[in-house]
C-alpha positions in Angstrom: 110.9 108.2 126.5 111.7 104.8 125.1 111.6 106.1 121.5 114.1 108.8 122.3 116.4 106.4 124.0 116.1 103.9 121.1 116.8 106.7 118.6 119.8 107.9 120.6 121.2 104.4 120.9 120.9 103.9 117.1 122.7 107.2 116.4 125.5 106.2 118.7 125.8 102.8 117.1 125.9 104.3 113.5 128.5 106.8 114.5 130.7 104.2 116.1 130.4 101.7 113.3 131.0 104.3 110.6 134.4 105.2 112.0 135.9 101.8 111.2 138.0 101.6 108.1 140.0 98.6 107.4 143.2 99.0 105.3 144.6 95.9 103.6 148.3 95.9 104.0 150.6 94.2 101.6 154.3 93.6 101.7 156.3 94.6 98.6 160.0 94.4 97.7 160.1 97.6 95.6 163.4 99.5 95.2 162.9 103.2 95.7 165.8 104.1 93.4 168.3 102.5 91.2 171.9 103.6 91.6 174.3 102.4 88.9 177.9 101.8 89.9 179.1 104.8 87.9 177.1 107.1 90.2 178.8 105.7 93.3 182.4 105.9 92.2 184.2 109.0 93.4 186.2 110.4 90.5 187.3 113.9 91.6 187.3 116.1 94.7 186.2 119.7 94.3 187.3 122.6 96.4 185.4 125.9 96.6 187.6 129.0 96.1 186.6 132.6 96.5 188.5 135.9 96.6 186.1 137.4 99.2 186.6 137.5 102.9 183.3 135.8 103.9 181.4 133.3 101.8 177.8 134.5 101.5 174.9 134.0 99.1 175.7 135.7 95.8 179.5 135.6 96.4 181.8 134.9 93.5 182.8 131.3 93.7 184.8 128.8 91.6 185.4 125.1 92.0 188.8 123.6 91.4 190.0 120.0 91.5 193.2 118.6 93.2 195.3 119.6 90.2 194.2 123.2 90.3 192.0 123.0 87.2 188.9 125.2 87.2 185.9 123.1 87.0 183.0 125.5 87.5 
């Protein structure tokens, strides 16, 4: 009986000690992206224009700017 109790105690100890995993954390100052100033300046506003009643996927669509010039 003592042998079985000792074997069971060893198994429980091995299972409990094998679950521990230590992660070393480090602090970094990485930038996730670089945005140049030209990407942040708003140059033109676009308006979506369609000749259909409802705007749905696959509808004909054009984009114009404030002056009415067709962009896309």
